[in-house]
PAGUTOR-725337 format. One record per residue (C-alpha): x, y, z. Coordinates in steps of 0.02 Angstrom, whole numbers, plus 32768, in hexadecimal, padded with zeros to 4 digits. Example, Ala and Ser with C-alpha at 12.3 -4.5 7.8 and 13.67 -1.06 7.14 Angstrom:
# PAGUTOR-725337
     X     Y     Z
  8267  7F1F  8186
  82AC  7FCB  8165
***
This chain:
# PAGUTOR-725337
     X     Y     Z
  BC77  8231  32BD
  BC53  8174  3304
  BCC6  80F6  32DD
  BCA7  807B  3254
  BCBE  7FF7  31DB
  BCC3  806B  313D
  BCAB  8026  308E
  BD45  8093  3056
  BDA7  80F6  30D7
  BD60  8196  311B
  BC9D  8168  30C7
  BBFE  817A  3124
  BBF1  8119  31D9
  BBA3  8061  31D2
  BBDD  7FBE  320F
  BBFC  7F1B  31CF
  BB65  7E9A  31CF
  BBDE  7DFD  31E2
  BC46  7E27  3249
  BCC6  7D9F  3271
  BC5B  7D28  3210
  BCBB  7CDA  3189
  BC84  7CC0  30CD
  BC65  7C0B  30E2
  BBEF  7C1F  317A
  BB9C  7CAE  3104
  BB7C  7C2A  3078
  BB43  7BB3  3112
  BACC  7C45  3162
  BA82  7C63  30A7
  BA6D  7BB1  3097
  BA05  7B9E  313C
  B9AF  7C34  3127
  B96A  7BEE  3064
  B92F  7B4D  30C4
  B8DB  7BA4  314A
  B885  7BFC  30DF
  B856  7B7A  306E
  B814  7B1C  3100
  B7AD  7BB4  3133
  B74E  7BD1  30A0
  B738  7B09  308A
  B6F2  7B14  313E
  B674  7BB4  310F
  B648  7B7B  3066
  B61D  7ABC  30B3
  B5B7  7B23  313C
  B55B  7B8F  30E8
  B535  7B13  3065
  B4E0  7AB3  30F3
  B447  7B2A  30DE
  B41C  7B20  3032
  B3E9  7A53  308A
  B36C  7ABA  30FD
  B2AD  7AD8  30D1
  B28B  7B79  3077
  B25D  7C01  30EF
  B19F  7C53  30CA
  B1D1  7D0C  3080
  B26F  7D57  3041
  B2F2  7D78  30A4
  B375  7DB3  3024
  B318  7E36  2FCF
  B36D  7EF4  2FDB
  B405  7E82  2FFB
  B47C  7F28  2FFB
  B408  7F6A  3072
  B3ED  7EE6  30E1
  B4C2  7EDE  30F8
  B4D3  7F89  3108
  B452  7F7F  3194
  B499  7EF1  31EB
  B54D  7F4A  31E2
  B500  7FCF  3255
  B4C0  7F44  32B2
  B567  7EFD  32C5
  B5D6  7F9F  32DB
  B57B  7FE2  335A
  B56C  7F52  33C2
  B4BD  7F8B  33EE
  B45D  7F02  3425
  B509  7ED0  3493
  B4D3  7F49  34F3
  B420  7F23  351C
  B425  7F06  35CA
  B4D3  7ED8  35EA
  B549  7F85  35E0
  B5D9  7F2E  3614
  B5BE  7EAD  358E
  B5B0  7F13  3501
  B641  7F7A  3537
  B6AB  7ED4  3531
  B660  7E8E  3488
  B67A  7F3C  342A
  B72A  7F4F  3478
  B740  7E8F  3432
  B6E7  7EA7  337D
  B737  7F5A  3351
  B7DA  7F24  33A6
  B7DE  7E7D  3330
  B7A8  7ED1  329D
  B824  7F50  32AA
  B8A3  7EC7  32BD
  B870  7E6E  322B
  B86C  7F01  31B9
  B92A  7F26  31FB
  B95F  7E85  31CA
  B914  7E8F  3124
  B962  7F1A  3108
  BA1D  7EE1  3138
  B9DC  7E3E  30B2
  B9B2  7ED8  302F
  BA4C  7F3D  3044
  BAC5  7E92  3050
  BA93  7E75  2F9F
  BA7C  7F1A  2F6F
  BB4D  7F17  2F93
  BB5D  7E7F  2F33
  BAFC  7EC2  2E95
  BB5F  7F5C  2E9C
  BC12  7EF4  2EA0
  BBE7  7EA5  2E09
  BBC6  7F3F  2DB4
  BC77  7F6D  2DEE
  BC5F  8003  2E92
  BC13  7FA9  2F37
  BB96  801D  2F86
  BB25  8022  3012
  BA7E  8079  304C
  BA9F  8046  3102
  BB0E  80D3  3121
  BB1A  8186  3171
  BA75  81C6  31C4
  BA06  8132  3182
  BA77  80BE  31D5
  BA64  8113  3280
  B9B2  8144  3278
  B9AD  807E  3256
  BA21  8044  32EE
  B9BA  80DD  3360
  B908  808E  3322
  B94B  7FDC  332B
  B981  7FE6  33DF
  B8EC  803F  342D
  B864  7FC5  33C0
  B8D9  7F3A  33ED
  B8DA  7F6F  349A
  B815  7F7F  34A6
  B813  7ED4  3469
  B874  7E86  34F3
  B821  7EDF  357C
  B781  7EB0  3527
  B7AD  7DF7  351D
  B7E9  7DF2  35E7
  B742  7E48  3622
  B6F1  7D9A  35BF
  B77C  7D3F  360E
  B74C  7D78  36BE
  B690  7D75  36AD
  B6A9  7CBE  3668
  B715  7C6D  36E3
  B731  7CDB  3779
  B689  7D3E  3796
  B633  7C9D  3741
  B5B3  7CFF  36F5
  B50B  7C90  36F8
  B4D1  7C90  3661
  B57A  7C7A  3602
  B56F  7BBC  3642
  B4F7  7B2E  360F
  B4D6  7A76  35D6
  B525  7AAF  3528
  B5D7  7B0B  356E
  B66B  7AB6  3521
  B711  7AC7  34F3
  B6EF  7B30  345B
  B6AA  7BC5  34E0
  B75E  7BBB  3533
  B7AD  7BA0  3485
  B75A  7C3F  343D
  B78E  7CBB  34BB
  B841  7C6A  3505
  B870  7C61  3455
  B84B  7CF4  3425
  B884  7D5A  34CC
  B929  7CF9  34AF
  B936  7D38  33FE
  B91F  7DF6  343B
  B99F  7DD9  34B8
  BA1E  7D8F  3446
  BA19  7E16  33C8
  BA5D  7EA6  3452
  BAD1  7E15  3495
  BB21  7E18  33ED
  BB1F  7EE3  33EB
  BB72  7EF2  348D
  BBE6  7E68  345A
  BC0D  7EC7  33B2
  BC2B  7F61  3415
  BC9D  7F21  348B
  BCF5  7ED5  3415
  BD19  7F8E  33B9
  BDD4  7FC2  33E5
  BD6C  8066  342D
  BD35  80A2  34C6
  BC81  8057  34C9
  BC2D  80E6  34E3
  BC6B  812C  3450
  BC4B  8099  33D6
  BB97  80BF  33AA
  BB35  8130  343F
  BA9F  8116  33BC
  BA92  8066  33E9
  BA6F  8089  34BA
  BA1B  7FE6  34CC
  BADB  7F84  3481
  BB27  800B  34E6
  BAE0  7FDF  357F
  BAF2  7F27  3563
  BBAA  7F3C  3531
  BBDF  7FB8  35DD
  BB70  7F0D  3628
  BBEF  7E82  35E1
  BC8F  7F03  35F8
  BC49  7F17  36AE
  BC4C  7E52  36BB
  BD06  7E4E  365E
  BCCC  7E35  35BA
  BD61  7E79  3556
  BD94  7E8A  3493
  BDDA  7DDF  3485
  BD3A  7D8E  34EC
  BCC5  7DE7  349A
  BD1C  7DB1  33DA
  BD27  7CF6  3415
  BC6F  7D02  3440
  BC35  7D4E  33BB
  BC23  7CC9  3345
  BBC7  7C48  33BB
  BB41  7CB7  33FA
  BB32  7CF0  3354
  BB08  7C4D  32EF
  BAAF  7C11  3396
  BA44  7CBA  3380
  BA3F  7C8F  32D0
  B9F7  7BE9  32C9
  B982  7C05  335D
  B930  7C84  32F3
  B927  7C02  3256
  B8D0  7B95  32DF
  B856  7C0A  32F2
  B836  7C45  324F
  B839  7B96  320B
  B7C6  7B6C  32A2
  B751  7BD6  3283
  B6C9  7B81  321A
  B6C4  7AE9  328E
  B6A5  7B23  3342
  B659  7BAD  338E
  B6C7  7C48  3332
  B651  7C13  329A
  B5D0  7C95  32EB
  B636  7D3D  32BF
  B5FD  7D03  3205
  B555  7CAC  3222
  B517  7D32  32A8
  B537  7DBB  3223
  B4D7  7D57  3180
  B443  7D2B  3223
  B442  7E02  3238
  B43F  7E14  316C
  B3AA  7D92  316C
  B345  7DC7  3201
  B29C  7DE6  31FD
  B272  7E8F  3240
  B1B8  7E5D  3266
  B1F2  7DA6  32AD
  B18E  7D60  333A
  B10C  7DEC  3322
  B0BF  7D78  3287
  B0EC  7CCC  326B
  B122  7C68  31D5
  B075  7C26  3188
  B05D  7B6D  3166
  B02B  7B1F  30B6
  AF74  7AE1  308D
  AFC0  7A3F  3071
  AF94  79A5  3111
  B020  794A  30C5
  B0B2  79E5  30F6
  B0FA  79C9  31A7
  B12F  7A42  3225
  B1BA  79F4  3290
  B1B8  792E  326C
  B270  7934  324F
  B2F8  79B1  3256
  B2F5  79C7  3195
  B260  7A22  31AE
  B2A4  7AB5  31EF
  B2D5  7B43  3175
  B380  7B79  3148
  B369  7C10  31A2
  B336  7BB1  3246
  B3DA  7B50  3216
  B43A  7BEE  3218
  B3E4  7C1C  32A6
  B43C  7B98  3307
  B4E0  7BBF  32D2
  B4E0  7C6A  330A
  B4B8  7C3B  33A9
  B544  7C79  3415
  B518  7C26  34AD
  B51A  7CDB  3502
  B47A  7CBE  357B
  B431  7D53  3559
  B394  7D10  352A
  B38E  7C8B  35B6
  B3B0  7D2D  3638
  B31F  7D6F  360B
  B2B5  7CE1  35F8
  B206  7CF0  365C
  B1F9  7C44  364D
  B289  7C06  3677
  B29C  7C96  36FD
  B1E2  7C40  3741
  B235  7B7F  374A
  B1EA  7B40  36BF
  B26B  7AD7  363D
  B278  7B52  35CB
  B30D  7B91  35A9
  B324  7BEB  34ED
  B3CC  7BBC  34CB
  B3D0  7B1F  3503
  B328  7AE8  3483
  B3A4  7B63  3406
  B445  7AEF  3409
  B3F4  7A45  343B
  B3B1  7A4E  3388
  B45C  7A88  3345
  B4A2  79FB  339D
  B426  7974  336C
  B44B  79A8  32A6
  B502  79AE  32D8
  B4E8  78FF  32FB
  B495  78CB  3271
  B506  7900  31F2
  B5A5  78E0  3238
  B56A  7835  328B
  B50E  77A4  321F
  B4E9  7744  32A8
  B4AB  77DC  3314
  B3EE  77B3  3349
  B34E  7803  3304
  B2E5  7854  3376
  B250  78A1  336C
  B266  794A  3364
  B1DC  797D  33F1
  B15E  7910  3460
  B110  7909  350A
  B16D  7879  3548
  B1F1  77F1  3507
  B280  781F  34A6
  B291  78CD  3455
  B2EC  7966  3430
  B28E  79D0  3491
  B20E  79A8  3503
  B14E  79E9  34EE
  B149  7A28  35A6
  B1E5  7AB0  3560
  B188  7AEF  34CE
  B0E3  7AF8  3548
  B159  7B58  35C3
  B160  7BED  3530
  B0F7  7C82  355A
  B12F  7CCE  34AF
  B15C  7D64  34F5
  B1D8  7D82  3480
  B24C  7DC2  3509
  B2DC  7D35  34D1
  B2DA  7D8D  3425
  B2EB  7E2D  344B
  B387  7E0B  34C9
  B3E3  7DA9  3432
  B470  7E0F  33F3
  B471  7D92  3354
  B3C1  7DB4  3322
  B389  7D01  3338
  B2D0  7CE7  3321
  B2AC  7C5C  33A9
  B1EE  7C7E  33A9
  B1F9  7C33  32FD
  B240  7B8C  331F
  B1EE  7B86  33C6
  B126  7B88  335B
  B170  7AFD  32E1
  B16C  7AA6  3372
  B0E6  7ACC  33B1
  B074  7AB0  3327
  B0DA  79F6  330C
  B08B  79DF  33CB
  AFEA  7A1F  3395
  AFF9  7995  32EF
  B017  7906  335A
  AF8F  792A  33E3
  B01B  7954  347E
  AFBC  79EA  34B5
  AF90  7A0A  3567
  AEC5  79DB  3590
  AEB0  7A91  35CE
  AEE7  7ACA  352E
  AE8C  7A40  34BF
  ADF3  7A8E  3505
  AE16  7B27  34E4
  AE0F  7AF5  343E
  AD80  7AAA  342A
  AD24  7B2B  3483
  AD6F  7BAD  33F9
  AD38  7B1B  336E
  AC95  7B0E  33B9
  AC5B  7BB5  33F7
  ACDA  7C2A  33A4
  AD2F  7C59  344F
  ADA6  7C12  34C1
  AD32  7C16  355D
  ACAA  7B9F  3503
  AC16  7C1F  353E
  AB94  7C48  34B7
  ABB2  7CBA  3437
  AB23  7D24  3459
  AB4F  7D49  34EC
  ABF8  7D9E  34AA
  AB9E  7E45  34B0
  AB4E  7E3F  3571
  ABC3  7E97  35BD
  AB78  7F46  356F
  AAD5  7F27  35CA
  AB21  7F80  3665
  AB42  8015  360E
  AACA  8096  3602
  AADB  80B2  3553
  AAE5  8050  34B7
  AB7C  8006  344E
  AB6F  8026  33A1
  AB59  7F88  3332
  ABE3  7FA3  32AD
  AB76  7F1D  3246
  AAF6  7F9A  322C
  AB31  8039  323A
  ABDD  8081  31F0
  AC56  80B6  3276
  AD03  8109  3277
  AD3C  8087  32EF
  AD22  7FCD  32E3
  AD3E  7F9E  3387
  AD77  7ED9  33A4
  AD54  7ED5  3472
  ADA4  7E0E  3471
  AD60  7D71  34DE
  ADB5  7DAB  358A
  AD5F  7E50  3590
  ACC7  7E06  3549
  ACB0  7D68  35C1
  AD2B  7D74  365B
  ACD2  7DDF  36D6
  AD7C  7E45  3715
  AD95  7E7D  365D
  ACCD  7EB1  3631
  ACF9  7F3C  36A8
  AD93  7F65  3640
  AD16  7F55  3591
  AC95  7FDA  3604
  AD20  804E  3621
  AD5F  8055  357B
  ACB9  806F  353C
  AC86  80F3  359C
  AD24  8143  356F
  ACE3  8145  34B6
  AC4B  817F  34DC
  AC81  8210  3547
  AD02  8233  34B8
  AC5D  822B  3423
  ACBB  81B5  33D4
  AC7A  8146  3345
  AC9F  80A8  337C
  AC31  7FF8  335E
  AC45  7F50  338A
  AC2F  7EA0  332F
  ABBD  7E58  33CE
  AB99  7D8E  33B1
  AC0B  7DA2  32FD
  AC99  7DAE  3349
  AD12  7D21  3364
  ADB4  7CF3  33B5
  AE51  7D5F  334A
  AEA6  7CAB  3369
  AF50  7D09  3398
  AF8A  7C81  3439
  AF53  7BE1  33F3
  AFAB  7C09  3352
  B05A  7C20  33C5
  B023  7B83  341B
  B01F  7B17  337C
  AF66  7B2D  333F
  AF6C  7B79  3297
  AEEF  7B4A  323E
  AE78  7B7A  32B2
  AEC2  7C10  32A7
  AE98  7C19  31FD
  AE0E  7BF1  3210
  ADDB  7C74  329E
  AE37  7D08  3229
  ADC6  7CEC  319C
  AD24  7CCA  31F6
  AD59  7D73  325B
  AD88  7DDD  31AF
  ACE5  7D99  315F
  AC90  7DFE  31F4
  ACF9  7E94  31C4
  ACEF  7E9C  311F
  AC29  7EA4  3154
  AC4C  7F3B  3199
  AC66  7FFC  3160
  ACF6  8033  31E6
  AD97  8099  31DA
  AE05  8043  325E
  AE08  7FC1  32CB
  AE32  7FC8  3388
  AE64  7F4B  33DB
  AE30  7F33  34A6
  AECA  7EA6  34AD
  AF88  7EC6  3476
  AF88  7E18  3437
  AEF8  7E2D  33B9
  AF3C  7EDA  338B
  AFE4  7E79  3352
  AF8D  7DEB  32FC
  AF1E  7E73  32A1
  AFA4  7EDB  3264
  B034  7E55  3247
  AFE3  7DC2  3227
  AF49  7DC5  31D3
  AF7B  7E2C  3140
  B001  7D9B  313E
  AF8C  7D01  3110
  AF4F  7CCB  304E
  AEB0  7C9F  3082
  AE87  7C51  2FD3
  AF08  7BDE  2FF2
  AE84  7B87  3060
  ADEE  7BA5  2FF5
  ADD3  7AFD  2FCE
  ADDE  7ABA  3083
  AD27  7A91  30C6
  AD4A  7ABF  3174
  AD75  7B7B  313C
  ACCA  7BD3  3131
  AD0D  7C74  30EE
  AD12  7CBF  304C
  ADA0  7D3D  303A
  AE05  7D3D  2F9C
  AEC1  7D5C  2FC5
  AF18  7DC4  3053
  AEBE  7E23  30BE
  AEF1  7EE4  30D7
  AF7C  7EAA  308D
  AFC3  7F75  305F
  AF80  7F99  311A
  AEF4  8023  30D2
  AEA1  7FEC  3173
  AEEE  8027  3221
  AF02  7FBD  32BB
  AEFB  8029  3359
  AF13  7FF5  3417
  AE8E  803C  3470
  AF1A  809A  34BE
  AF60  80E1  3404
  AE8F  811D  3403
  AE83  8156  3497
  AF3F  81BD  349B
  AEF6  8222  33F9
  AE52  8235  344F
  AEAC  8291  34D4
  AF1E  82F5  346F
  AE72  8323  340B
  AE2E  8367  34A7
  AD8F  82E2  347E
  ADCF  82A0  352C
  ADF2  8323  3596
  AE7F  8305  3620
  AEE7  8398  3673
  AF51  831A  36D2
  AF21  8342  3783
  AE74  82DF  3797
  AEC2  8239  37E2
  AF68  8233  386B
  AF94  8185  3888
  B035  8141  387A
  B045  80BA  37FC
  B0A9  804F  378E
  B081  8021  36E2
  B0AA  7F69  36A2
  B0E2  7F5E  35DE
  B064  7EC5  3581
  B0DC  7E79  351B
  B076  7E7B  3470
  B065  7F38  347F
  B110  7F6E  34B3
  B1B2  7EEB  3478
  B120  7EAB  33E4
  B0F2  7F46  33AA
  B15D  7FC5  33FA
  B0D8  801E  3447
  B0FE  8065  34F0
  B0D3  811D  34FD
  B039  8131  34E2
  AFF7  80C5  3576
  B04D  8127  35DE
  B026  81D4  35A5
  AF6D  81AE  35D3
  AFA7  8169  367E
  B005  8214  369B
  AF6C  8274  3641
  AEFC  8229  36D7
  AF71  829A  3754
  AFC6  81D9  3793
  B079  81E5  37DB
  B0D6  8161  3760
  B14E  80F1  379D
  B1B4  8082  3737
  B1DB  7FD2  375D
  B29F  7FB1  372F
  B26B  7F2F  36BD
  B1F5  7FA0  3641
  B1D8  7FD1  3584
  B237  7F46  3523
  B27A  7EE1  35C6
  B1E3  7EBB  3603
  B1B5  7E21  365F
  B13B  7DC6  361E
  B082  7DA1  367D
  B09A  7CE8  3657
  AFE6  7CE5  35EE
  B040  7CFA  3537
  B053  7C61  34C4
  AFB7  7BE9  3526
  B009  7C16  35C2
  AF64  7C4F  3622
  AEEF  7BB5  35EB
  AFA0  7B42  360A
  AFBA  7ADE  36BE
  B080  7AF2  36E4
  B0F8  7ACE  376E
  B142  7B6F  37B2
  B1AA  7BA2  3832
  B15B  7C55  383C
  B0CA  7C9D  37B7
  B125  7D03  3741
  B07B  7D79  375E
  B0C0  7D63  382E
  B188  7DA4  380D
  B14B  7E47  37A5
  B0C5  7E75  3829
  B163  7E54  38AC
  B1D7  7ED1  3844
  B13C  7F50  3838
  B132  7F61  38FA
  B1EE  7F42  3926
  B265  7F6A  389F
  B216  8017  3840
  B23F  80B8  3883
  B19A  80D0  38F5
  B1A6  8025  3950
  B124  7FF1  398C
  B0C4  80B8  397B
  B098  8058  38DD
  AFC3  805C  38F5
  AF97  8020  382E
  AFE5  7F93  37C2
  AFA8  7FC8  370B
  AFB3  7F73  367B
  AF6C  7F6E  35D2
  AF44  7EC9  359B
  AE84  7E60  35D0
  AF06  7DD4  35DD
  AF9E  7E16  365B
  AEF6  7E5A  36A5
  AEB7  7DAA  36C6
  AF71  7D66  3702
  AF96  7DE0  3773
  AEF5  7DD5  37CD
  AF15  7D30  37E9
  AFCE  7D5B  3824
  AF8C  7DDE  38A0
  AF3A  7D5A  38E6
  AF9A  7CCD  38E7
  B03D  7D30  3908
  AFF0  7D82  39B4
  AFEC  7E32  3962
  AF1A  7E50  3967
  AF40  7ECF  3A06
  AFE4  7F21  39AF
  AFA4  7F63  38FD
  AF11  7F59  3887
  AF19  7F24  37D8
  AEBC  7FA0  375D
  AEB4  7FD2  36A7
  AEE4  8070  3658
  AE2B  8077  361C
  ADF1  8070  36C7
  AE68  810A  370D
  AE29  816F  3683
  AD6A  8154  36C2
  ADA0  817A  375D
  ADDB  8213  372E
  AD70  8246  36CC
  ACEF  823D  374A
  AD50  828E  37B2
  AD57  832B  374A
  AC9D  8336  3720
  AC84  8321  37EF
  ACFD  83A7  3815
  ACAC  8415  3769
  ABF0  83D4  37B9
  AC30  8403  3879
  AC7C  84BD  3825
  ABC1  84D2  37CD
  AB6D  84C3  3864
  ABC9  853B  38D6
  ABC3  85AC  383F
  AB07  8596  384C
  AB0D  85A6  38FB
  AB45  8651  38FE
  AB08  86A9  385A
  AB99  8697  37E3
  AB9E  864C  3741
  ABEA  85B1  3724
  AC8C  858A  3703
  AC9F  8568  3633
  AD02  84CA  3629
***
């Protein structure tokens, strides 16, 4: 039987909650505890009440609240996003979180038991549930998880102050960061110190007092080893106890006013997240008086919550291709710059108001910073607390467009789209000219019912390199005898990237014009060459209330309400469509036709935006190519640099993202320099990598090809083999092999 402090002699094992703490001190403790909780509650109320001052968000983020909370609890408890790209960081955060929650529950149990004792004394019989097996289990669990808590914080301190992990430091690093990690670490260490002192102070051999409290016992042995005896332990214990209590009170009271608030705001942010954030963007009202980011008050309550939820972990910064290329964008700093500006206005009546975003002059965010964003969504994918960077970035891009703070090259693109319906400024009548070199006709979907309405897109229609890809894809459809048709000169630009640059009304005009053309055709599915088109048709067009713009003379379309709101029209990227054709045997490949060593680049709008990673890879494998993955692949893919208008902008870069990606393909893949072909599935990627191949000096080292080109080459190789076999059989008089 373990030595104990029984309620009555010979009762079950337990111990005193307030060892060596007088009744007066207990009264003071509870007074301070009550005051601390009051400060915490009031501060938390104030912080959350601020969100009522923000603009309404564009959709209901509190629908199915119970389901949202359950999903957020799963994400938080599993730490699943903390492990993304950082195993050590994930384990560290998991130890801290689980340890903190365990110690919080343990303290709550003690509080409940203490008042339960008071209540039962009032009834004439003092009782406690904190005894026996429950008590022993409690001690074992709290010691184990408390140890993980301290270990996790030790790792955090090591990474921040010894290794000095680069992403943990930035322009917004301040005392709050140190306060959070050091206060928790000292609270954890202090708890074990108290446990060790209490065990040393018992009039029993240390190892026999509480063997289940293995960390406390180890601490007690360490204290005894440096000369701490019963009397010293008894003298030191009250001082250590009050130091521990006061530091704990200080931490709790500070939660709403400093970085620890992220423990609440982050969870709230995960609860209110948009599962399609980035892939779809909020629209703007047709009211021309509406503003986007003229002042900090234009931001929605969710964007304010995003700012409060940021933990300054730097994960977004570490994966941002714009930052890696030397562009003046740091996603973390943008979010925190907005937060600090808002805080300055709230706390200082004399604070100077500034433009939120502008090209030159005094502003919170510089225009060049926003121009640098590639809309690749790497920052959002990496963020463990579901901050929706792209939503705030697009708001500021729209403000730049309203102000006319747009690069001349981008203004030219807007003009081309307005006058010609395409980003090249070429004649709409030339949109189908790429088909003239084919030895068959591509069906006109305006005249013939088809299964697939093929949206070809601007680059495959007008860019010489991408025309080759369009012709390859047309050959695949012809080989499969698929019912595919195109819109020819009634096809217009889909608007995806100009929307992300900030030209919302031009985007709506293009969308409405294109949907008018869609509705004049009879088809079952839409298939897209470009992942950017695929994303906007699938996720964004159905969100636009076109009727809201019916009275605008610039919007020359006739659409009532929403298009494809129920998702009856399936939208596919061409790799998904062709994968189905391969599976049904309409495109017959046996995986032996080609023997190239290749690597594949995941396009942002197909991968991170829409979670399609396997269809392109299955097609590459179906050709027989030996596919080697780059270190950064799938959701960790590195953007080509063309998204978010980057294709058209003139930007200062230390190294183009496309150049870095090609270097990675040749040096960091398992096959290394043996990689012969860099495979893409996006016209913008094709354009950016062909450029990077020239500017980076890789022309003799690697070839840029689209998956469609590989498939056509594989089909030609198979046909050549069949023809050769048939000729050989004819020469010997044998019957030709059955295909």
